[in-house]
N, CA, C and O atoms as a printed pandas DataFrame, in Angstrom:
     atom_number atom_name residue_name chain_id  residue_number  x_coord  y_coord  z_coord
0              1         N          MET        A               1  113.029   28.367   97.589
1              2        CA          MET        A               1  113.359   29.570   98.960
2              3         C          MET        A               1  112.309   30.254   98.948
3              4         O          MET        A               1  111.828   30.681   97.899
4              5         N          LYS        A               2  111.778   30.469  100.147
5              6        CA          LYS        A               2  111.138   31.208  100.771
6              7         C          LYS        A               2  111.197   31.951  101.278
7              8         O          LYS        A               2  111.927   31.835  102.262
8              9         N          ILE        A               3  110.537   33.263  101.073
9             10        CA          ILE        A               3  110.709   34.460  101.398
10            11         C          ILE        A               3  109.788   34.482  102.502
11            12         O          ILE        A               3  108.692   33.932  102.392
12            13         N          VAL        A               4  110.308   35.359  104.076
13            14        CA          VAL        A               4  109.018   35.419  105.190
14            15         C          VAL        A               4  109.058   37.368  104.929
15            16         O          VAL        A               4  110.042   38.058  104.661
16            17         N          LEU        A               5  107.963   37.699  105.085
17            18        CA          LEU        A               5  107.982   39.233  105.483
18            19         C          LEU        A               5  107.520   39.294  106.592
19            20         O          LEU        A               5  106.809   38.419  107.085
20            21         N          PRO        A               6  107.880   40.403  107.178
21            22        CA          PRO        A               6  107.366   40.458  108.834
22            23         C          PRO        A               6  105.962   40.751  108.561
23            24         O          PRO        A               6  105.735   41.117  107.408
24            25         N          SER        A               7  105.208   40.692  109.167
25            26        CA          SER        A               7  103.688   40.408  109.971
26            27         C          SER        A               7  103.485   41.958  110.694
27            28         O          SER        A               7  103.926   42.459  111.728
28            29         N          PHE        A               8  102.535   42.474  109.537
29            30        CA          PHE        A               8  101.547   43.488  110.294
30            31         C          PHE        A               8  101.401   43.605  111.549
31            32         O          PHE        A               8  101.755   44.677  112.040
32            33         N          ALA        A               9  100.687   42.260  112.691
33            34        CA          ALA        A               9  101.695   42.624  113.730
34            35         C          ALA        A               9  102.599   42.489  114.578
35            36         O          ALA        A               9  102.444   42.661  115.787
36            37         N          GLU        A              10  103.662   42.159  114.010
37            38        CA          GLU        A              10  104.559   42.377  114.652
38            39         C          GLU        A              10  105.368   43.387  114.045
39            40         O          GLU        A              10  106.578   43.238  114.214
40            41         N          ARG        A              11  104.973   44.448  113.333
41            42        CA          ARG        A              11  105.469   46.207  112.944
42            43         C          ARG        A              11  104.558   47.378  113.710
43            44         O          ARG        A              11  104.633   48.582  113.955
44            45         N          LEU        A              12  103.551   46.136  113.953
45            46        CA          LEU        A              12  102.388   47.911  115.146
46            47         C          LEU        A              12  102.439   47.285  116.329
47            48         O          LEU        A              12  102.193   48.180  117.138
48            49         N          GLN        A              13  102.589   46.418  116.841
49            50        CA          GLN        A              13  103.400   46.546  118.330
50            51         C          GLN        A              13  104.499   47.152  118.941
51            52         O          GLN        A              13  104.149   47.688  119.992
52            53         N          PRO        A              14  105.852   47.300  118.669
53            54        CA          PRO        A              14  106.604   48.486  118.521
54            55         C          PRO        A              14  106.549   49.850  118.248
55            56         O          PRO        A              14  107.074   50.768  118.879
56            57         N          LEU        A              15  105.783   49.896  117.132
57            58        CA          LEU        A              15  105.582   51.275  116.975
58            59         C          LEU        A              15  105.269   51.655  117.876
59            60         O          LEU        A              15  105.970   52.441  118.513
60            61         N          ARG        A              16  103.680   51.104  118.424
61            62        CA          ARG        A              16  103.013   51.988  119.743
62            63         C          ARG        A              16  103.821   51.924  120.391
63            64         O          ARG        A              16  104.106   53.036  120.836
64            65         N          LYS        A              17  104.824   50.663  120.970
65            66        CA          LYS        A              17  105.427   51.310  122.016
66            67         C          LYS        A              17  106.531   52.016  122.105
67            68         O          LYS        A              17  106.874   52.688  123.078
68            69         N          ALA        A              18  107.240   51.847  120.862
69            70        CA          ALA        A              18  108.356   53.199  120.748
70            71         C          ALA        A              18  107.747   54.229  120.748
71            72         O          ALA        A              18  108.650   55.026  120.494
72            73         N          LYS        A              19  106.203   55.220  120.924
73            74        CA          LYS        A              19  104.994   56.073  120.742
74            75         C          LYS        A              19  104.310   56.029  122.374
75            76         O          LYS        A              19  103.398   56.801  122.669
76            77         N          LYS        A              20  105.156   54.529  123.875
77            78        CA          LYS        A              20  104.785   55.519  124.525
78            79         C          LYS        A              20  103.352   55.355  124.588
79            80         O          LYS        A              20  102.788   56.062  125.424
80            81         N          VAL        A              21  102.445   54.380  123.709
81            82        CA          VAL        A              21  100.813   54.527  123.840
82            83         C          VAL        A              21  100.927   53.144  124.320
83            84         O          VAL        A              21  101.814   52.293  124.257
84            85         N          THR        A              22   99.312   53.210  125.006
85            86        CA          THR        A              22   98.995   52.049  125.188
86            87         C          THR        A              22   97.853   51.575  124.365
87            88         O          THR        A              22   97.327   52.550  123.828
88            89         N          GLN        A              23   97.172   50.290  124.006
89            90        CA          GLN        A              23   96.542   49.645  123.607
90            91         C          GLN        A              23   94.705   50.228  123.948
91            92         O          GLN        A              23   94.039   50.000  122.939
92            93         N          ARG        A              24   94.157   50.644  124.673
93            94        CA          ARG        A              24   93.548   51.399  124.753
94            95         C          ARG        A              24   93.482   52.724  124.456
95            96         O          ARG        A              24   92.457   53.334  124.150
96            97         N          GLN        A              25   94.580   53.164  124.546
97            98        CA          GLN        A              25   94.664   54.446  123.583
98            99         C          GLN        A              25   94.693   54.365  122.588
99           100         O          GLN        A              25   94.419   55.424  122.024
100          101         N          MET        A              26   95.005   53.197  121.672
101          102        CA          MET        A              26   94.829   53.182  120.444
102          103         C          MET        A              26   93.625   52.905  120.143
103          104         O          MET        A              26   93.105   53.633  119.297
104          105         N          ALA        A              27   93.041   52.104  120.560
105          106        CA          ALA        A              27   91.517   51.762  120.606
106          107         C          ALA        A              27   90.743   52.613  120.257
107          108         O          ALA        A              27   89.982   52.541  119.292
108          109         N          GLU        A              28   90.917   53.903  121.349
109          110        CA          GLU        A              28   90.241   54.902  121.204
110          111         C          GLU        A              28   90.253   55.867  119.991
111          112         O          GLU        A              28   89.450   56.731  119.642
112          113         N          LEU        A              29   91.467   55.425  119.443
113          114        CA          LEU        A              29   92.067   56.509  118.596
114          115         C          LEU        A              29   91.253   56.115  116.897
115          116         O          LEU        A              29   90.961   56.799  115.916
116          117         N          LEU        A              30   91.150   54.925  117.193
117          118        CA          LEU        A              30   90.347   53.900  115.996
118          119         C          LEU        A              30   88.857   53.826  116.243
119          120         O          LEU        A              30   88.032   53.484  115.396
120          121         N          ASP        A              31   88.532   54.268  117.797
121          122        CA          ASP        A              31   87.296   54.433  117.835
122          123         C          ASP        A              31   86.508   52.787  117.493
123          124         O          ASP        A              31   85.582   52.461  116.750
124          125         N          CYS        A              32   87.369   52.039  118.408
125          126        CA          CYS        A              32   87.239   50.536  118.360
126          127         C          CYS        A              32   87.528   50.106  120.144
127          128         O          CYS        A              32   87.832   50.916  121.021
128          129         N          THR        A              33   87.318   48.556  120.326
129          130        CA          THR        A              33   87.143   48.355  122.031
130          131         C          THR        A              33   88.587   48.293  122.333
131          132         O          THR        A              33   89.163   49.083  121.585
132          133         N          GLU        A              34   89.223   47.824  122.938
133          134        CA          GLU        A              34   90.436   47.348  123.469
134          135         C          GLU        A              34   90.668   45.904  122.892
135          136         O          GLU        A              34   91.700   45.505  122.352
136          137         N          GLN        A              35   89.859   45.412  123.044
137          138        CA          GLN        A              35   89.623   43.650  122.674
138          139         C          GLN        A              35   89.526   43.592  121.081
139          140         O          GLN        A              35   90.138   42.812  120.351
140          141         N          HIS        A              36   88.854   44.332  120.799
141          142        CA          HIS        A              36   89.578   44.615  118.766
142          143         C          HIS        A              36   90.883   44.754  118.469
143          144         O          HIS        A              36   91.504   43.847  117.914
144          145         N          TYR        A              37   91.593   46.233  118.902
145          146        CA          TYR        A              37   92.484   46.577  118.868
146          147         C          TYR        A              37   93.803   45.796  119.167
147          148         O          TYR        A              37   94.888   45.882  118.592
148          149         N          GLN        A              38   93.389   44.931  120.326
149          150        CA          GLN        A              38   94.178   43.691  120.475
150          151         C          GLN        A              38   94.316   42.348  119.400
151          152         O          GLN        A              38   95.091   41.393  119.337
152          153         N          LYS        A              39   93.523   42.657  118.858
153          154        CA          LYS        A              39   92.980   41.149  117.974
154          155         C          LYS        A              39   94.065   41.904  116.893
155          156         O          LYS        A              39   94.927   41.205  116.361
156          157         N          ILE        A              40   93.982   43.368  116.591
157          158        CA          ILE        A              40   94.532   43.982  115.483
158          159         C          ILE        A              40   95.774   43.514  115.345
159          160         O          ILE        A              40   96.092   42.760  114.425
160          161         N          GLU        A              41   96.558   43.917  116.229
161          162        CA          GLU        A              41   97.678   43.972  117.043
162          163         C          GLU        A              41   98.788   42.578  117.180
163          164         O          GLU        A              41  100.016   42.548  117.092
164          165         N          TYR        A              42   97.564   41.237  117.485
165          166        CA          TYR        A              42   98.146   39.953  117.297
166          167         C          TYR        A              42   97.578   39.887  116.300
167          168         O          TYR        A              42   96.659   39.088  116.483
168          169         N          GLY        A              43   97.558   40.234  115.362
169          170        CA          GLY        A              43   97.564   39.234  113.779
170          171         C          GLY        A              43   96.222   38.609  113.740
171          172         O          GLY        A              43   96.069   37.972  112.698
172          173         N          LYS        A              44   94.610   38.566  114.990
173          174        CA          LYS        A              44   94.117   37.903  114.825
174          175         C          LYS        A              44   92.690   38.216  113.868
175          176         O          LYS        A              44   91.649   37.560  113.861
176          177         N          VAL        A              45   92.970   39.238  113.209
177          178        CA          VAL        A              45   92.197   40.567  112.669
178          179         C          VAL        A              45   93.180   40.754  111.752
179          180         O          VAL        A              45   94.408   40.715  111.828
180          181         N          ASN        A              46   92.029   41.067  110.434
181          182        CA          ASN        A              46   92.911   41.692  109.337
182          183         C          ASN        A              46   91.844   43.335  109.682
183          184         O          ASN        A              46   90.652   43.444  109.969
184          185         N          ALA        A              47   93.035   44.496  109.467
185          186        CA          ALA        A              47   92.268   45.662  109.715
186          187         C          ALA        A              47   92.057   45.991  108.444
187          188         O          ALA        A              47   92.831   45.688  107.536
188          189         N          PRO        A              48   90.715   46.799  108.259
189          190        CA          PRO        A              48   90.878   47.735  106.921
190          191         C          PRO        A              48   91.766   48.831  106.043
191          192         O          PRO        A              48   92.759   49.364  106.538
192          193         N          ALA        A              49   91.422   49.048  105.017
193          194        CA          ALA        A              49   92.548   49.686  105.100
194          195         C          ALA        A              49   92.697   51.153  105.164
195          196         O          ALA        A              49   93.791   51.713  105.089
196          197         N          THR        A              50   91.677   51.702  105.290
197          198        CA          THR        A              50   91.525   52.607  106.449
198          199         C          THR        A              50   92.092   52.778  107.209
199          200         O          THR        A              50   92.632   53.849  107.484
200          201         N          THR        A              51   92.165   51.554  107.923
201          202        CA          THR        A              51   93.086   51.455  109.144
202          203         C          THR        A              51   94.402   51.560  109.233
203          204         O          THR        A              51   95.005   52.148  110.131
204          205         N          VAL        A              52   94.962   50.892  108.140
205          206        CA          VAL        A              52   95.639   50.828  107.709
206          207         C          VAL        A              52   96.643   52.552  107.711
207          208         O          VAL        A              52   97.553   53.128  108.308
208          209         N          ILE        A              53   95.903   52.689  106.858
209          210        CA          ILE        A              53   96.312   54.118  106.427
210          211         C          ILE        A              53   96.421   55.255  107.658
211          212         O          ILE        A              53   97.370   56.008  107.877
212          213         N          PHE        A              54   95.303   55.159  108.309
213          214        CA          PHE        A              54   95.410   55.885  109.718
214          215         C          PHE        A              54   96.688   55.501  110.152
215          216         O          PHE        A              54   97.495   56.430  110.192
216          217         N          LEU        A              55   97.075   54.466  110.467
217          218        CA          LEU        A              55   98.384   53.989  111.099
218          219         C          LEU        A              55   99.218   54.438  111.118
219          220         O          LEU        A              55   99.839   54.841  112.102
220          221         N          ALA        A              56   99.570   54.524  109.648
221          222        CA          ALA        A              56  100.623   54.306  108.726
222          223         C          ALA        A              56  100.842   56.092  109.120
223          224         O          ALA        A              56  101.831   56.510  109.723
224          225         N          ASP        A              57  100.208   56.583  108.851
225          226        CA          ASP        A              57  100.400   58.554  108.822
226          227         C          ASP        A              57  100.233   59.012  110.786
227          228         O          ASP        A              57  100.603   60.099  111.231
228          229         N          TYR        A              58   99.728   58.100  111.488
229          230        CA          TYR        A              58   99.874   58.351  112.785
230          231         C          TYR        A              58  101.375   57.490  113.683
231          232         O          TYR        A              58  101.804   57.740  114.810
232          233         N          PHE        A              59  101.701   56.819  113.030
233          234        CA          PHE        A              59  103.255   56.408  113.241
234          235         C          PHE        A              59  104.524   57.066  112.369
235          236         O          PHE        A              59  105.727   57.086  112.630
236          237         N          GLY        A              60  103.693   57.656  111.104
237          238        CA          GLY        A              60  104.800   58.288  110.837
238          239         C          GLY        A              60  105.448   57.426  109.526
239          240         O          GLY        A              60  106.307   57.963  108.827
240          241         N          VAL        A              61  105.036   56.232  109.282
241          242        CA          VAL        A              61  105.114   55.054  108.472
242          243         C          VAL        A              61  104.771   54.817  106.965
243          244         O          VAL        A              61  104.040   55.687  106.493
244          245         N          THR        A              62  104.979   54.270  106.500
245          246        CA          THR        A              62  104.325   54.151  105.143
246          247         C          THR        A              62  103.595   52.597  105.220
247          248         O          THR        A              62  104.012   51.606  105.820
248          249         N          THR        A              63  102.341   52.751  104.385
249          250        CA          THR        A              63  102.063   51.395  104.774
250          251         C          THR        A              63  102.151   49.974  104.265
251          252         O          THR        A              63  101.440   48.983  104.426
252          253         N          ASP        A              64  103.905   50.350  103.210
253          254        CA          ASP        A              64  103.949   49.044  102.888
254          255         C          ASP        A              64  105.213   48.898  103.909
255          256         O          ASP        A              64  105.830   47.856  104.128
256          257         N          TYR        A              65  105.397   49.862  104.340
257          258        CA          TYR        A              65  106.659   49.388  105.751
258          259         C          TYR        A              65  105.200   48.515  106.544
259          260         O          TYR        A              65  104.992   47.402  106.059
260          261         N          LEU        A              66  104.402   48.875  107.484
261          262        CA          LEU        A              66  103.175   48.455  108.062
262          263         C          LEU        A              66  103.243   46.698  107.431
263          264         O          LEU        A              66  103.789   45.799  108.071
264          265         N          LEU        A              67  102.846   46.577  106.628
265          266        CA          LEU        A              67  102.512   45.274  105.318
266          267         C          LEU        A              67  103.415   44.655  105.064
267          268         O          LEU        A              67  103.142   43.719  104.313
268          269         N          GLY        A              68  105.022   44.775  105.512
269          270        CA          GLY        A              68  105.887   44.016  105.271
270          271         C          GLY        A              68  107.067   44.109  104.068
271          272         O          GLY        A              68  108.016   43.350  103.874
272          273         N          ARG        A              69  106.665   45.300  103.343
273          274        CA          ARG        A              69  106.268   45.584  102.002
274          275         C          ARG        A              69  107.303   46.768  101.514
275          276         O          ARG        A              69  107.301   47.393  100.454
276          277         N          GLU        A              70  107.993   46.843  102.395
277          278        CA          GLU        A              70  109.240   47.981  102.240
278          279         C          GLU        A              70  110.318   47.470  101.230
279          280         O          GLU        A              70  111.307   48.159  100.982
């Protein structure tokens, strides 16, 4: 039996949209380009631990939730 956990990207986008923040605004918060943020949100690049912690605090969730380990 294979257990499939939700991916970081599947958790991040709905949180951003619920907060009504654009990808551009998120990129500014993270001090990166919009294209780099898009790659994080689409699961094309891994986010550093410090970014995951920042995002968890920003959205009021745990890092485990963001990483699909709730």
